[in-house]
C-alpha positions in Angstrom: 0.0 0.0 0.0 1.3 3.5 -0.9 1.9 6.0 1.8 -0.9 8.2 0.3 -3.4 5.4 0.5 -2.5 4.8 4.1 -3.0 8.5 4.9 -6.3 8.5 2.9 -7.8 5.6 4.8 -7.0 7.2 8.1 -8.8 10.4 7.0 -12.0 8.6 6.0 -15.0 7.4 8.0 -16.6 4.0 7.4 -19.1 5.3 4.9 -16.5 7.1 2.9 -14.2 4.0 2.8 -17.1 2.0 1.6 -17.8 4.5 -1.2 -14.3 4.4 -2.5 -14.4 0.6 -2.5 -17.7 0.6 -4.4 -16.6 3.1 -7.1 -13.3 1.2 -7.6 -15.3 -2.0 -8.4 -17.8 -0.1 -10.6 -15.1 1.7 -12.6 -13.1 -1.6 -13.0 -16.2 -3.4 -14.4 -16.9 -0.4 -16.7 -13.3 -0.4 -17.9 -12.6 3.2 -17.0 -10.0 4.9 -14.9 -11.0 6.6 -11.6 -9.2 9.1 -9.4 -9.9 10.9 -6.2 -9.5 14.6 -6.9 -10.2 18.2 -5.8 -11.2 19.1 -2.3 -10.9 15.6 -0.9 -7.2 15.4 -1.9 -6.5 19.0 -0.8 -8.0 18.3 2.7 -6.3 15.0 3.1 -2.9 16.4 2.3 -3.3 19.3 4.7 -4.4 17.0 7.5 -8.0 18.1 7.6 -11.3 16.2 7.7 -12.5 15.1 4.3 -16.1 16.4 3.9 -16.9 15.4 0.3 -15.5 12.8 -2.0 -14.7 14.1 -5.5 -14.2 11.4 -8.2 -13.0 12.0 -11.7 -13.4 9.2 -14.3 -12.3 8.9 -17.9 -15.8 8.4 -19.3 -19.5 7.7 -18.5 -19.4 9.7 -15.3 -23.2 9.9 -15.1 -23.6 6.2 -15.7 -21.1 5.4 -13.0 -22.8 7.9 -10.6 -26.1 6.1 -11.2 -24.4 2.7 -10.6 -22.8 4.0 -7.4 -26.1 5.4 -6.1 -27.8 2.1 -6.8 -25.1 -0.1 -5.3 -25.0 1.9 -2.0 -28.7 2.8 -2.0 -28.1 6.5 -2.2 -29.5 9.2 -4.5 -28.3 11.7 -7.1 -29.2 15.2 -6.0 -27.8 17.3 -8.8 -26.7 16.7 -12.4 -25.0 18.8 -15.0 -25.4 17.0 -18.4 -23.3 19.5 -20.2 -20.2 18.9 -18.0 -21.2 15.3 -17.4 -21.1 15.7 -13.6 -23.3 14.3 -10.8 -23.5 15.0 -7.1 -24.7 12.2 -4.7 -25.9 11.8 -1.2 -25.1 8.3 0.2 -25.8 6.4 3.4 -23.8 7.5 6.4 -24.1 11.2 5.5 -21.5 10.7 2.7 -21.5 13.3 -0.1 -19.8 12.6 -3.3 -19.4 13.8 -6.9 -18.5 12.0 -10.1 -17.3 13.9 -13.1 -15.7 13.2 -16.5 -12.1 14.2 -17.0 -12.5 17.2 -19.4 -11.2 20.5 -20.7 -13.4 23.7 -20.7 -13.0 26.6 -23.1 -14.9 29.8 -22.5 -15.9 32.4 -25.1 -16.9 35.0 -22.5 -16.7 35.3 -18.7 -19.1 33.1 -17.0 -20.4 31.7 -20.3 -21.3 28.2 -21.2 -18.0 26.4 -21.9 -17.1 24.1 -24.8 -16.4 20.8 -23.1 -14.1 18.2 -24.5 -12.9 14.8 -23.1 -9.4 15.0 -21.6 -6.7 13.1 -19.8 -6.5 13.3 -16.0 -3.5 15.6 -16.3 -5.4 18.0 -18.6 -8.4 17.9 -16.3 -6.3 18.9 -13.2 -4.5 21.7 -15.1 -7.8 23.4 -16.1 -9.0 23.7 -12.4 -8.9 26.9 -10.3 -6.1 26.7 -7.7 -3.1 24.5 -7.6 -4.2 23.1 -4.2 -7.3 21.7 -5.9 -5.4 20.3 -8.9 -4.1 17.1 -7.3 -5.4 13.5 -8.0 -4.8 10.1 -6.5 -5.2 7.0 -8.7 -7.7 4.4 -7.5 -6.9 2.1 -10.5 -5.6 -1.4 -10.1 -2.4 -0.9 -12.0 -1.4 2.5 -10.4 -3.4 2.5 -7.2 -2.0 5.1 -4.8 -0.1 7.1 -7.5 -0.3 10.9 -6.8 -0.7 13.2 -9.8 0.2 16.8 -9.2 0.9 18.6 -12.5 0.8 22.1 -11.0 2.9 21.4 -7.9 0.0 21.9 -5.5 1.7 20.0 -2.7 4.3 22.7 -2.5 1.6 25.4 -2.2 -0.2 23.4 0.5 3.1 23.1 2.4 3.7 26.9 2.0 0.0 27.7 2.8 -0.2 29.7 -0.5 -3.0 30.2 -3.0 -1.8 30.1 -6.6 -4.0 30.1 -9.8 -3.4 27.3 -12.2 -3.5 29.8 -15.1 -4.1 33.6 -15.6 -7.7 33.2 -16.8 -9.4 31.4 -13.9 -11.6 34.3 -12.9 -12.5 35.2 -16.4 -13.5 31.7 -17.3 -15.5 31.2 -14.1 -16.0 34.3 -12.0 -17.4 32.2 -9.1 -13.8 31.5 -8.3 -13.6 34.9 -6.8 -15.7 33.6 -4.0 -13.6 30.5 -3.6 -10.4 32.7 -3.3 -12.0 34.6 -0.4 -13.2 31.4 1.2 -9.9 29.6 1.1 -8.0 32.6 2.4 -10.2 32.8 5.5 -11.1 29.2 6.1 -7.6 27.7 5.6 -5.5 30.7 6.6 -3.7 30.5 3.2 -2.4 33.7 1.6 -2.5 34.3 -2.2 0.8 34.8 -3.9 1.5 38.3 -5.1 0.5 37.3 -8.7 -2.7 35.6 -7.5 -3.8 38.6 -5.5 -3.2 40.9 -8.5 -5.2 38.6 -10.7 -8.0 38.7 -8.2 -8.0 42.5 -7.9 -7.9 43.0 -11.7 -10.9 40.7 -12.2 -12.8 42.7 -9.6 -11.9 46.0 -11.3 -13.2 44.6 -14.6 -16.5 43.6 -12.9 -16.4 40.0 -13.9 -18.4 39.2 -10.7 -21.4 40.6 -12.5 -21.5 37.5 -14.7 -22.1 35.2 -11.7 -25.7 34.1 -11.4 -27.3 34.6 -7.9 -27.8 30.9 -7.5 -24.1 30.2 -8.0 -23.2 32.8 -5.4 -25.6 31.3 -3.0 -24.1 27.9 -3.5 -20.6 29.3 -2.7 -22.0 30.9 0.4 -23.6 27.7 1.6 -20.2 26.0 1.1 -18.9 28.6 3.6 -21.6 27.9 6.2 -19.6 25.7 8.5 -16.2 27.1 7.9 -14.0 29.0 10.4 -13.8 32.8 10.0 -17.3 32.8 8.6 -18.2 36.4 9.5 -14.9 38.0 8.1 -15.4 36.0 4.9 -18.8 37.4 4.3 -17.6 40.9 5.3 -14.9 40.7 2.6 -17.3 39.5 0.0 -19.6 42.4 0.9 -16.7 44.9 0.6 -16.2 43.8 -3.0 -19.9 44.0 -3.7 -20.2 40.3 -4.2 -23.4 39.8 -2.1 -25.6 42.2 -4.0 -26.6 39.7 -6.6 -28.4 37.6 -3.9 -30.1 40.7 -2.4 -29.2 44.3 -2.3 -30.7 44.5 1.1 -28.3 41.8 2.4 -25.3 44.1 2.0 -23.9 46.6 4.5 -25.6 47.0 7.9 -28.1 44.3 7.1 -25.3 41.7 7.1 -25.7 40.0 10.5 -22.0 40.0 11.4 -22.5 39.6 15.1 -25.0 36.8 14.7 -22.7 35.0 12.2 -19.8 35.3 14.5 -21.8 33.8 17.4 -23.0 31.0 15.1 -19.5 30.1 14.1 -18.2 30.1 17.7 -21.1 27.9 19.0 -20.8 25.5 16.1 -17.0 25.1 16.5 -17.2 24.8 20.3 -20.3 22.6 20.8 -20.7 20.4 17.7 -18.5 17.3 17.5 -15.9 17.2 14.7 -17.4 15.9 11.5 -20.9 17.1 12.3 -23.0 17.6 9.1 -26.1 19.7 8.8 -26.7 23.1 10.2 -27.0 25.0 6.9 -30.6 25.9 7.5 -29.8 27.4 10.9 -27.0 29.3 9.2 -29.4 30.7 6.6 -31.8 31.8 9.4 -28.9 33.7 11.0 -27.6 35.1 7.7 -31.0 36.6 6.8 -32.1 37.5 10.3 -32.0 41.3 9.8 -33.9 41.3 6.5 -37.6 42.1 6.3 -39.9 39.2 5.5 -40.2 40.4 1.8 -36.4 40.7 1.4 -35.8 37.4 3.1 -38.1 35.6 0.7 -36.4 37.3 -2.2 -32.9 36.3 -1.0 -34.0 32.7 -0.4 -34.9 32.3 -4.0 -31.2 32.4 -4.9 -30.5 29.4 -2.6 -32.8 27.2 -4.5 -33.8 25.1 -1.5 -35.5 21.8 -2.1 -39.2 21.7 -1.2 -38.3 19.7 1.9 -35.6 22.1 3.1 -37.8 25.1 2.4 -40.6 23.6 4.5 -38.1 22.8 7.3 -36.7 26.3 7.2 -40.2 27.8 7.5 -41.0 25.9 10.7 -37.4 25.9 12.2 -37.9 28.8 14.5 -41.1 27.3 16.0 -39.5 23.9 16.4 -36.5 25.4 18.1 -38.7 27.3 20.6 -40.5 24.1 21.4 -37.2 22.3 22.0 -36.0 25.2 24.1 -39.1 25.0 26.3 -38.7 21.2 26.7 -35.1 21.6 27.8 -36.1 24.0 30.5 -38.5 21.6 32.3 -37.6 20.1 35.7 -37.7 16.6 34.3 -34.5 17.4 32.3 -32.5 16.8 35.5 -32.4 13.2 34.4 -29.8 12.5 31.7 -32.1 9.9 30.0 -34.7 12.6 29.5 -32.1 14.9 27.9 -31.1 12.1 25.6 -34.7 11.3 24.7 -35.4 14.9 23.6 -32.1 15.6 21.8 -31.3 12.4 20.0 -34.2 13.0 17.6 -33.5 16.7 17.1 -31.8 18.0 14.0 -28.5 19.9 14.0 -30.5 22.9 12.7 -32.9 22.8 15.6 -30.1 22.5 18.2 -28.1 25.3 16.6 -31.1 27.6 16.5 -31.8 26.9 20.2 -28.2 27.6 21.0 -28.3 30.9 19.1 -31.4 32.2 20.8 -31.9 30.6 24.2 -31.1 32.8 27.1 -31.3 30.0 29.7 -28.0 28.8 31.0 -29.4 25.3 31.9 -30.5 24.8 28.3 -27.0 25.6 27.0 -25.4 23.3 29.6 -27.8 20.4 28.8 -27.0 20.6 25.1 -23.3 20.6 25.8 -23.7 17.6 28.2 -25.6 15.8 25.5 -22.8 16.1 23.0 -19.9 15.7 25.4 -21.2 12.9 27.7 -24.6 11.4 26.9 -24.3 10.8 23.2 -21.0 9.0 23.5 -22.4 6.9 26.4 -25.5 6.0 24.4 -23.4 4.8 21.5 -21.7 2.3 23.8 -25.0 0.3 23.9 -24.5 -2.2 21.0 -26.9 -4.2 18.9 -25.6 -7.3 20.7 -26.5 -5.8 24.1 -30.1 -5.2 22.9 -30.3 -8.7 21.3 -29.3 -10.1 24.7 -32.6 -8.9 26.1 -34.5 -11.2 23.7 -35.6 -8.5 21.4 -35.4 -9.1 17.6 -33.7 -6.6 15.3 -36.0 -4.5 13.2 -38.9 -4.7 15.5 -40.4 -1.9 17.7 -39.6 -4.0 20.7 -35.9 -3.9 19.7 -35.8 -0.1 19.7 -37.8 0.1 22.9 -35.2 -2.2 24.5 -32.4 -0.1 23.2 -33.9 3.0 24.7 -34.4 1.3 28.0 -30.7 0.1 28.1 -29.5 3.6 27.2 -31.7 5.2 29.9 -30.4 2.8 32.5 -26.8 3.5 31.5 -27.2 7.3 31.5 -29.0 7.5 34.8 -26.7 5.1 36.7 -24.7 6.9 39.4 -20.9 6.7 39.1 -19.4 4.1 41.3 -17.5 6.6 43.5 -20.8 8.5 44.1 -22.6 5.4 45.2 -19.7 4.6 47.6 -19.9 8.1 49.1 -23.6 7.6 49.8 -23.2 4.2 51.4 -24.4 4.2 55.1 -21.8 4.1 57.8 -19.0 5.5 55.7 
């Protein structure tokens, strides 16, 4: 096994490792090459958590994406037939994309590119920044081979942002947003030339060619990043938020709320937590009028399910807040019962708005103590009670075992209470 494969496996969770094994088998059967590329490689090499898996294949990307979704019982959530690219959500909260190796040629800034099949080297060289232009072979004959045609590893080591070519912002102006995001979230600094390229593109107003929905997608990608508020402030300083809503810019940008959101998310949520983007949107648009908020939300193109969830999120959070205040929450099992079914969005919204110290403390205790303890109750423990897996009785037995474990007094505490001691 190559060193890179060893490092990769140690950065992946169980679901992500299963996804890589599945796409390797599918690509081999289809007779096409497959590489792990983009953000997954960038994050692995800088020692960060891998959020999404980005796969590049030689051909039939959409066919392979459908096969992957079917094999793992996931679903395709987004497709671009022109660029032959698919985004998937897979079991275990795994997000992945599958795209064809390609070149893109643009006749005008932000226009529809002419797409041609390409080698993996050509595909990597047409990307935005060198740190995103690294690939790892998942193919049988070259498994573990690193491909780095623009020397992105050196820029990762030096914590620098360097464009792969002088035209990245003119081809795809949305990359302006990515530059700001990477600078703040990773703490990387653009090279002198990269900064000059950025400033020249802004002066030539190429940002006007970015559709509002593309800007919104870039902002959602920032939602759980560090330095969230400064990122959005810089975007606003360049006039890059106006396309979503002119009312979102300036004083209406909820900087204090966004700063609080980031601090709470980073301090309370366990590493690797997914979800929370709806709570982020609620915070981002908090200062807008109802009319302006509705207008801004159009750019985010939420699914019907997410739109419905966002609409009732505030009410659900208030209900959860009220439950967490009740005297019965003095028992750990009751805190577990209430919170294990709550979404990250609901919990974050409660944390953002609750003024009750006990509520904040109970949520922290849930993540730090009760949730890990509940996970120690295994399926084997439940089966030992006589309950059969897949039945309501099985889940009831699990809940009973978890409650007993959470409510049990520590041994030292029991000894301290023993009579005559």
